[in-house]
C-alpha positions in Angstrom: 106.2 102.8 89.8 103.9 103.6 87.2 100.6 103.5 88.7 98.1 105.6 88.2 97.0 108.7 89.8 93.2 110.9 89.6 92.7 113.9 90.6 89.4 116.0 89.2 90.0 119.2 86.3 91.3 122.3 88.3 92.3 120.5 91.1 95.4 121.6 93.2 95.2 119.3 95.5 96.6 116.4 96.7 100.4 116.3 96.1 101.7 113.5 92.9 103.7 111.4 94.8 105.8 108.6 93.8 108.2 106.0 95.3 110.8 105.9 92.8 112.4 102.5 92.1 114.9 100.9 89.7 114.1 99.0 86.8 114.3 95.8 89.2 112.1 97.0 91.3 114.4 98.3 93.7 113.9 101.9 96.2 116.3 103.7 95.0 117.5 106.5 97.5 117.2 110.0 96.8 120.0 111.1 99.5 122.4 112.0 96.3 119.8 114.2 94.6 119.8 117.5 94.0 117.3 118.5 91.9 113.5 116.4 91.2 111.4 118.2 88.0 107.7 117.1 86.8 107.0 116.4 82.6 103.5 115.8 81.9 102.2 115.5 78.6 98.2 114.8 77.2 97.9 111.7 74.9 98.7 114.5 71.7 102.1 114.8 73.2 101.3 118.5 73.8 103.7 119.2 76.5 101.1 120.5 79.8 104.2 120.9 82.7 108.0 121.1 81.7 110.1 121.1 84.5 107.8 121.9 87.3 109.4 122.3 90.7 109.5 118.9 92.7 110.1 117.7 96.1 111.8 114.9 97.8 109.3 113.6 100.8 111.3 110.8 102.2 115.0 110.5 100.7 115.7 107.0 102.1 112.7 105.3 101.0 113.2 107.2 97.1 109.7 108.8 97.9 108.8 112.4 95.7 106.4 114.9 95.3 104.8 117.3 92.5 102.6 120.5 94.4 100.1 121.0 91.4 99.8 124.9 90.7 96.8 126.6 88.9 96.0 125.8 85.6 98.1 122.3 85.5 94.8 120.0 85.9 92.5 122.3 83.5 92.9 119.7 80.8 91.2 116.6 81.3 91.8 113.4 79.3 94.8 110.6 80.3 98.1 112.2 80.2 101.8 110.3 80.4 103.7 111.8 83.5 107.5 111.5 84.7 109.9 112.7 87.8 113.3 113.1 86.5 116.3 113.2 89.1 119.2 115.3 88.7 121.8 113.7 91.3 124.8 115.3 93.3 127.2 114.7 90.3 125.3 116.1 87.5 123.6 112.6 86.2 120.0 112.7 85.5 117.7 109.5 86.0 114.2 109.7 84.9 111.4 107.8 86.4 109.6 105.4 85.6 112.1 104.7 83.4 109.9 101.9 82.2 106.8 103.7 80.9 105.2 106.6 82.6 103.1 106.9 85.5 99.3 107.9 83.9 97.8 110.7 85.6 93.9 110.9 84.7 92.0 114.3 85.1 88.4 114.1 85.1 85.9 116.6 85.0 84.5 118.5 87.3 80.5 119.2 87.8 80.7 123.0 88.6 
């Protein structure tokens, strides 16, 4: 799941989506998930997005998404991101659990 996502500076579309899998590559069902949050930091460790509200797009296939907000993609560069899931029983799991999603924000021309 630790793939790369490309977006231009200051864009808010498309949303970032991920199909969540466990450490063995098996699809992780979101049927018992109660909340999805998105976190992103720059290459210096500065937090760019903390607890961004995500959504579950397909519970059975473990697909979640985050809709970019104004200012989220204003900093260019290579960023690290993850989705944090809270389950109905209160347990928390972060994806990917090996590494991060690489978010590359490229300069806009105008």
